[in-house]
C-alpha positions in Angstrom: 19.1 31.6 -60.7 17.7 28.2 -59.9 19.0 26.6 -56.6 20.1 23.0 -56.9 17.9 20.3 -55.4 19.2 18.9 -52.1 20.7 15.5 -52.3 19.1 12.5 -50.8 19.9 12.3 -47.1 21.0 16.0 -46.8 19.9 18.2 -43.9 16.3 19.5 -44.0 15.9 23.0 -45.6 15.6 26.1 -43.5 11.8 26.4 -44.0 11.1 23.2 -41.9 8.8 24.1 -39.0 10.9 24.5 -35.8 10.7 21.9 -33.1 10.6 24.7 -30.4 12.8 22.9 -28.0 14.4 26.2 -27.0 11.0 27.5 -26.0 10.6 24.4 -23.9 13.9 24.9 -22.2 13.1 28.5 -21.4 9.8 27.5 -19.9 11.6 24.8 -17.9 14.0 27.4 -16.5 11.0 29.4 -15.4 9.4 26.3 -13.7 12.7 25.6 -11.9 12.8 29.2 -10.6 9.2 28.9 -9.3 9.9 25.6 -7.6 13.2 26.8 -6.1 11.5 30.0 -4.7 8.8 27.8 -3.2 11.4 25.5 -1.6 13.3 28.4 -0.2 10.2 30.1 1.2 9.1 26.9 2.9 12.5 26.0 4.3 13.2 29.5 5.8 9.7 29.6 7.3 9.8 26.3 9.2 11.8 26.0 12.3 15.3 24.5 12.1 15.5 24.5 8.3 18.2 26.0 6.1 19.4 26.1 2.5 21.2 22.7 2.6 17.9 21.1 3.6 16.3 21.5 0.2 19.2 22.1 -2.2 19.9 18.4 -2.8 16.2 17.9 -3.5 16.2 20.7 -5.9 19.3 19.6 -7.7 17.9 16.1 -8.1 14.7 17.4 -9.5 16.4 19.6 -12.0 18.6 16.8 -13.2 15.6 14.5 -13.7 13.6 17.0 -15.7 16.6 18.0 -17.8 16.8 14.3 -18.7 13.2 14.4 -19.8 14.0 17.5 -21.9 16.8 15.6 -23.6 14.5 12.7 -24.3 12.1 15.1 -26.0 14.9 16.5 -28.1 15.9 13.0 -29.2 12.6 11.3 -29.7 9.9 13.9 -30.0 11.6 17.0 -31.5 8.3 18.5 -32.8 6.2 17.9 -29.6 4.3 20.7 -28.0 6.8 22.8 -26.1 4.5 23.5 -23.1 3.6 19.9 -22.0 6.9 19.1 -20.2 7.3 22.4 -18.4 3.7 22.4 -17.2 4.0 18.8 -15.9 7.4 19.6 -14.3 6.0 22.7 -12.5 3.1 20.7 -11.0 5.5 17.9 -10.0 7.9 20.3 -8.4 5.2 22.1 -6.4 3.9 18.7 -5.2 7.4 17.8 -3.9 7.6 21.2 -2.1 4.3 20.7 -0.3 5.2 17.1 0.6 8.5 18.4 2.0 6.6 21.1 3.9 4.1 18.6 5.4 6.6 16.0 6.4 9.1 18.5 7.9 6.2 20.0 10.0 6.7 17.4 12.7 10.4 18.2 13.3 12.2 20.7 15.4 9.2 21.9 17.3 6.7 22.1 14.5 3.4 20.3 14.9 3.1 17.0 13.2 0.4 15.7 10.8 -2.8 13.9 11.7 -4.2 10.5 10.6 -7.7 9.9 9.3 -9.2 9.7 12.7 -7.8 13.1 13.6 -5.1 11.8 15.9 -1.6 13.2 16.0 1.0 11.0 14.4 4.0 10.5 16.6 7.2 11.9 15.1 8.9 8.6 15.2 6.3 7.1 12.8 6.9 9.8 10.1 8.7 8.6 7.1 12.1 10.3 7.0 12.4 9.8 3.3 9.0 10.9 2.1 10.5 13.6 -0.2 13.2 11.2 -1.3 10.5 8.7 -2.3 8.6 11.3 -4.2 11.8 12.1 -6.2 12.4 8.4 -6.8 8.8 8.2 -8.2 9.5 11.2 -10.3 12.6 9.4 -11.7 10.5 6.3 -12.5 7.8 8.5 -14.0 10.2 10.4 -16.2 11.8 7.0 -17.2 8.4 5.7 -18.3 7.8 9.0 -20.2 11.2 8.6 -22.0 10.7 4.9 -22.7 7.3 5.6 -24.3 8.8 8.2 -26.6 11.7 5.9 -27.5 9.7 2.7 -28.2 6.4 4.0 -29.5 7.2 5.9 -32.7 3.6 6.0 -34.0 0.5 6.2 -31.7 -1.5 4.1 -34.2 0.5 1.1 -33.1 -1.7 1.0 -30.0 -4.8 0.5 -32.1 -3.6 -3.1 -32.9 -4.0 -4.0 -29.2 -7.5 -2.5 -28.7 -9.1 -5.5 -27.0 -5.9 -6.6 -25.2 -5.6 -3.2 -23.6 -9.3 -3.3 -22.7 -8.9 -6.7 -20.9 -5.8 -5.5 -19.1 -7.5 -2.3 -18.0 -10.6 -4.1 -16.7 -8.5 -6.7 -14.9 -6.2 -4.4 -13.0 -9.0 -1.9 -12.2 -11.1 -4.7 -10.7 -8.3 -6.6 -9.0 -8.4 -4.8 -5.6 -12.1 -5.8 -5.2 -11.2 -9.5 -5.1 -8.3 -9.1 -2.6 -8.6 -9.1 1.2 -9.2 -5.7 2.8 -5.9 -6.0 4.7 -4.2 -5.8 1.3 -6.4 -3.6 -0.8 -8.3 -1.5 1.7 -7.5 2.0 2.9 -8.1 2.2 6.7 -10.9 4.5 7.7 -12.3 5.0 4.2 -13.9 1.7 3.2 -12.3 2.0 -0.2 -10.5 -0.9 -1.8 -8.4 0.7 -4.4 -4.8 -0.3 -3.7 -2.6 -3.4 -3.5 -0.2 -3.4 -0.5 3.3 -4.8 -1.2 5.2 -5.6 2.0 8.3 -3.5 2.3 7.6 -1.5 -0.8 4.4 0.4 0.1 1.4 0.1 -2.2 0.2 0.8 -5.7 -3.1 1.9 -7.0 -3.7 0.0 -10.3 -6.6 2.2 -11.3 -4.1 4.9 -12.3 -2.7 2.7 -15.0 -6.0 1.0 -15.9 -7.4 4.4 -17.0 -4.6 4.9 -19.5 -5.1 1.4 -20.9 -8.9 1.8 -21.1 -8.5 5.2 -22.9 -6.3 3.5 -25.6 -8.9 0.7 -25.8 -11.9 2.9 -26.1 -10.3 4.9 -28.8 -9.7 1.8 -30.9 -13.2 0.5 -30.3 -14.9 3.7 -31.2 -12.8 4.2 -34.4 -14.1 0.8 -35.5 -17.8 1.4 -34.4 -18.1 5.1 -35.0 -20.4 4.8 -38.1 -22.7 2.4 -36.3 -22.9 4.5 -33.1 -23.7 7.7 -35.2 -26.9 6.3 -36.6 -30.0 7.9 -35.2 -33.0 6.2 -33.7 -36.2 7.8 -32.3 -36.4 11.6 -31.7 -37.5 12.5 -28.2 -37.9 16.1 -26.9 -35.9 17.3 -29.9 -33.0 14.9 -29.3 -32.1 12.1 -31.7 -31.5 9.1 -29.5 -29.3 6.2 -30.6 -30.8 3.0 -31.7 -31.6 0.5 -29.0 -29.3 -2.1 -30.5 -26.4 0.4 -30.2 -26.9 1.0 -26.5 -25.0 -2.2 -25.6 -21.6 -0.6 -25.2 -22.7 2.2 -22.9 -24.9 -0.2 -20.9 -21.8 -2.5 -20.3 -19.7 0.4 -19.2 -22.4 1.7 -16.9 -22.6 -1.7 -15.3 -18.9 -1.9 -14.9 -18.8 1.6 -13.3 -21.6 0.7 -11.0 -20.0 -2.5 -9.9 -16.7 -0.6 -9.3 -18.6 2.0 -7.2 -20.3 -0.7 -5.1 -17.6 -3.3 -4.5 -14.6 -1.0 -4.2 -16.4 2.0 -2.8 -14.6 4.1 -5.3 -16.9 6.8 -6.7 -14.1 8.8 -8.2 -12.7 6.1 -10.4 -16.2 5.0 -11.5 -17.0 8.6 -12.4 -13.8 9.0 -14.4 -14.3 5.6 -16.0 -17.8 6.3 -17.1 -17.1 9.9 -18.1 -14.1 9.0 -20.2 -16.1 6.5 -22.3 -19.1 8.8 -22.8 -16.9 11.7 -23.7 -15.0 9.7 -26.3 -18.3 8.5 -27.8 -19.3 12.2 -28.1 -16.0 13.1 -29.7 -16.3 10.2 -32.2 -20.0 10.7 -33.1 -20.7 14.4 -32.2 -24.1 13.2 -30.8 -25.3 15.0 -27.7 -27.7 12.1 -26.9 -24.8 10.0 -25.8 -23.7 12.6 -23.3 -27.2 12.9 -21.8 -27.7 9.1 -21.6 -24.3 8.5 -20.0 -24.8 11.3 -17.4 -28.3 10.2 -16.6 -27.3 6.5 -16.3 -24.4 7.3 -13.9 -26.5 9.6 -11.7 -29.2 7.0 -11.5 -26.8 4.2 -10.7 -25.1 6.3 -8.0 -28.5 7.2 -6.4 -29.5 3.6 -6.3 -26.2 2.5 -4.8 -26.5 5.2 -2.2 -29.9 3.7 -1.2 -28.8 0.1 -1.2 -25.2 0.2 0.2 -24.3 2.0 3.5 -20.7 3.0 2.6 -21.9 4.7 -0.6 -24.8 6.4 1.3 -22.3 7.8 3.8 -20.4 9.6 1.1 -23.6 11.3 -0.1 -24.7 12.1 3.5 -21.3 13.8 4.1 -21.7 15.8 0.9 -25.2 17.0 1.8 -24.8 17.5 5.6 -21.1 17.9 6.4 -21.7 20.0 9.6 -24.5 17.8 11.0 -23.8 16.3 14.5 -24.3 12.8 13.1 -21.5 13.3 10.6 -19.1 15.6 12.4 -19.3 14.9 16.1 -20.7 11.4 16.6 -19.4 7.9 15.9 -16.6 7.6 13.2 -17.0 11.4 12.3 -17.1 10.7 8.5 -17.2 14.4 7.7 -14.3 15.4 9.9 -11.8 15.3 7.1 -14.0 17.3 4.7 -14.8 20.0 7.3 -11.1 20.4 8.3 -10.2 20.9 4.7 -12.9 23.5 4.2 -11.8 25.3 7.3 -8.2 25.3 6.1 -9.0 26.7 2.7 -11.3 29.3 4.3 -8.4 30.4 6.6 -6.2 30.9 3.5 -8.4 33.7 2.1 -7.4 35.4 -1.1 -3.6 35.3 -0.9 -3.0 32.5 1.6 -1.0 32.4 4.8 2.3 31.7 3.1 4.1 28.4 2.6 5.0 27.0 6.0 2.8 29.4 7.9 -0.5 27.5 7.8 -1.8 24.5 9.7 -2.8 22.1 6.8 -1.8 19.0 8.8 -5.0 19.3 10.8 -6.7 17.8 7.8 -6.3 14.0 7.9 -4.2 12.5 5.1 -3.6 16.0 3.7 -0.6 14.8 1.8 -2.6 12.5 -0.5 -6.3 13.1 -1.3 -6.5 16.5 0.4 -3.2 18.1 -0.8 -5.3 20.7 -2.7 -6.6 22.1 0.5 -3.0 22.5 1.8 -2.3 24.7 -1.2 -5.6 26.5 -0.7 -4.6 27.4 2.9 -1.1 28.5 2.3 -1.4 30.0 -1.2 -5.0 31.2 -1.0 -7.6 31.4 -3.7 -5.0 33.1 -6.0 -2.6 30.1 -5.7 -5.2 27.4 -6.3 -6.6 29.3 -9.3 -3.1 29.3 -10.7 -2.8 25.5 -10.2 -6.2 25.0 -12.0 -4.9 27.3 -14.8 -1.8 25.0 -15.2 -4.1 21.9 -15.4 -6.3 23.8 -17.9 -3.3 24.6 -20.1 -2.3 20.9 -20.2 -5.9 20.0 -21.2 -5.9 22.8 -23.8 -2.7 21.7 -25.4 -4.0 18.1 -25.5 -7.3 19.2 -27.2 -5.3 21.4 -29.6 -3.3 18.3 -30.5 -6.5 16.4 -31.1 -7.7 19.1 -33.5 -4.4 19.1 -35.4 -3.8 15.4 -35.8 -5.4 13.7 -38.8 -5.4 10.0 -37.8 -8.8 9.2 -36.3 -7.4 6.9 -33.6 -4.8 9.4 -32.5 -7.4 12.2 -32.5 -9.7 10.2 -30.2 -6.9 9.2 -27.9 -5.7 12.8 -27.5 -9.2 14.0 -26.9 -9.9 11.2 -24.4 -6.8 11.6 -22.4 -7.2 15.4 -22.2 -10.8 15.0 -21.0 -9.7 12.3 -18.5 -7.2 14.6 -16.9 -9.8 17.4 -16.7 -12.4 15.2 -15.2 -10.0 13.7 -12.7 -9.0 17.3 -11.5 -12.7 18.3 -11.4 -13.7 15.2 -9.4 -11.0 15.6 -6.7 -11.2 19.4 -6.4 -15.0 19.3 -6.4 -14.9 16.7 -3.7 -12.5 18.6 -1.3 -14.5 21.8 -1.8 -17.8 19.9 -1.2 -19.2 20.8 -4.7 -19.7 17.0 -5.4 -19.4 14.0 -3.1 -15.9 13.3 -2.0 -14.3 10.5 -4.0 -10.8 9.9 -2.7 -8.8 9.9 -6.0 -5.5 11.7 -6.3 -4.6 15.1 -7.6 -2.4 14.5 -10.7 1.3 15.4 -10.0 0.7 16.9 -6.6 -0.4 14.1 -4.3 2.1 11.9 -2.5 2.4 8.5 -4.0 4.0 6.7 -6.9 1.2 5.3 -8.9 -0.5 8.6 -9.6 2.8 10.4 -10.4 4.1 7.7 -12.7 0.8 7.4 -14.5 0.6 11.2 -14.9 4.1 11.3 -16.5 3.0 8.5 -18.9 0.0 10.6 -19.8 2.3 13.5 -20.7 4.5 11.1 -22.7 1.5 9.9 -24.8 0.3 13.5 -25.4 3.9 14.5 -26.3 4.1 11.6 -28.9 0.7 12.6 -30.3 1.6 16.2 -30.6 4.9 15.3 -32.3 3.0 13.3 -34.8 0.6 16.1 -35.3 3.2 18.9 -35.7 5.8 16.8 -37.6 6.3 18.1 -41.2 5.3 15.8 -44.0 7.9 14.2 -46.3 8.7 16.5 -49.2 9.0 15.3 -52.8 12.0 16.5 -54.7 13.2 16.1 -58.3 16.6 14.5 -58.9 17.7 13.1 -62.2 14.1 13.0 -63.4 12.9 10.7 -60.6 10.6 11.8 -57.8 12.1 10.9 -54.4 10.8 11.5 -50.9 13.1 12.9 -48.3 12.1 12.5 -44.7 12.6 15.6 -42.7 13.4 13.6 -39.7 
């Protein structure tokens, strides 16, 4: 017996691939349970804390993330079901650690220290640090939902390739032209923020990286064939033609100028690495990777020789325990060494949330929050955090492999690599594997710019994965005419 064809506009047939939103909800429940357990463990360990101290924070967090889940159901029903739970878990654990650090100075607990290693008086601590982080979470999730609602197809961004590039370069370079009183971070020499009286500060680099990733993807789609052409063969490697080296030379110069004038090694490394990685994804030519890496290392070495503030970063990396860096003058390696001692004291399983002394590391709530997790959760805990980041990157790369549109493929791969590189740069810096850079740890560090940008990144990956996993329109026969029914 032949089944009748569905009418135009009828519900999709049962064999349509599932959106897996129920799986996403199950994973969110698990993430909520982990965050709630971490909150309870912290609150009952610190002096003077009880359940009511954190319940309202937890309820607010759950409501915000559930709103993000509803946005996924409405505007990205076929998106990857793990992206939102993984981001929410990291965000929740970051709120727990900020709560732990800012409650440490109350009711007899020792308070945190500033960059010079001096105890911050209790009266100067922000009483609303956790509340602000939740507000930033609300803003971030709002941007996440807005992107899903208004950007139906990622290819739309390709129309604005050069505009996004100009915007990215402008806002990433803006702090360098502002007075140090507005853009500088005291005690670090870096100029990476814009202070807004009464509202705190923003770090425009966090949003510039997203704009540049979208711009790079559009440029490389247009120039992919030219950049793939081979030039001379040296030591078994096909080098690009000299005329095609212009793009990477311009990006190298921009990264070098950023490193010098803003003292921002981290952003320049992410900036350069993002572009080189996307060239490699577009052309599959190893020579671009080698040239980009060699150019950045050479530029950083020259800058370290010519500019004192860059040289200090390298000196701290190579000789953190030397008397010149640790005991004398401004003690530039004091922060790094305190972080290393903190992680070492955590051992394999950590000292437990609320039982460590992470506040002895200056500015631990921002750049060095990873060391706080290392001290209180141990090697096991930080490896779990790295695994969560790795899963987000893996889901992004999986989306890049699934999607057919060249622009969307490059954008998914570039954003995934950018997240991986940012985590490597900050974790490598605080563990002294590479020179310390001072960039934020996505989702975990205190501050609004990084958190909002991280949620936007998850939103872009969700839209890309929805596009990749969305079933195609199906042709049906009705009254002799072929019609296409959208399964959306």
